C-alpha positions in Angstrom: -163.6 23.2 -16.9 -165.7 23.1 -19.4 -163.1 23.9 -22.2 -161.2 21.0 -20.6 -163.3 18.5 -20.9 -164.4 20.0 -24.7 -160.1 19.1 -25.1 -160.5 15.5 -23.5 -163.2 14.8 -26.0 -161.1 16.3 -28.8 -158.5 14.3 -28.2 -160.4 11.1 -27.5 -161.6 11.9 -31.5 -158.1 12.2 -32.5 -156.4 8.8 -31.0 -159.7 7.3 -32.4 -159.2 8.5 -36.0 -155.4 7.8 -35.4 -155.8 4.1 -34.6 -158.0 3.9 -37.4 -155.3 5.5 -39.8 -153.0 3.0 -38.7 -155.4 0.4 -39.4 -155.9 1.0 -42.9 -152.0 1.8 -43.2 -151.8 -2.2 -41.9 -154.8 -3.2 -43.8 -152.7 -1.5 -46.9 -149.7 -2.8 -46.2 -151.1 -6.6 -46.7 -153.1 -5.7 -49.5 -149.7 -4.7 -51.0 -147.9 -7.4 -49.9 -151.0 -9.9 -51.5 -150.8 -7.8 -54.6 -146.6 -8.3 -54.5 -147.1 -12.2 -54.2 -150.0 -12.4 -56.7 -147.8 -10.0 -59.3 -144.4 -12.8 -58.5 -146.5 -16.1 -58.9 -148.2 -14.5 -62.2 -144.0 -14.0 -63.7 -143.2 -17.1 -62.7 -146.2 -18.3 -64.9 -145.3 -15.9 -67.8 -141.8 -17.0 -67.6 -142.6 -21.0 -67.1 -145.3 -20.8 -70.2 -142.4 -18.5 -72.2 -140.1 -21.4 -71.5 -142.4 -23.8 -72.7 -143.5 -22.1 -76.0 -139.2 -22.1 -76.7 -139.1 -25.7 -76.0 -142.0 -26.5 -78.2 -140.7 -24.1 -81.1 -137.1 -25.9 -80.6 -138.8 -29.2 -81.0 -140.5 -27.7 -84.2 -137.7 -26.6 -85.9 -136.3 -30.3 -85.1 -139.0 -31.9 -86.6 -138.5 -29.5 -89.8 -135.0 -30.0 -90.3 -135.4 -33.9 -90.0 -138.2 -33.4 -92.4 -136.1 -31.6 -94.8 -133.1 -34.2 -94.1 -135.1 -37.4 -94.8 -136.7 -35.4 -97.8 -133.2 -34.3 -99.2 -132.2 -38.2 -98.6 -134.9 -39.8 -100.2 -134.2 -37.6 -103.0 -130.8 -38.4 -103.1 -131.7 -42.1 -102.9 -134.3 -42.1 -105.9 -131.7 -40.0 -107.7 -128.8 -42.2 -107.5 -131.4 -45.1 -108.1 -132.4 -43.7 -111.1 -128.5 -43.1 -112.2 -127.4 -46.7 -111.7 -130.6 -47.8 -114.1 -129.3 -45.8 -116.6 
């Protein structure tokens, strides 16, 4: 009979350990989901920042192009005026 009690106690201990492991597993799953959500948000933010940098680069290039065209037109107009004075 004593051996039965020992086995019952061992079974109870084993069941508690299984419960704890299941709880740990569920906590790990929740943490994994939270990490995945954080990663997705971070990737979205990175994409938005990359898009913004690309937009600013395009705007900067357009401003430089417009400045260059203005410079060429100004130079050309100055040249034309000089030609017409002679």
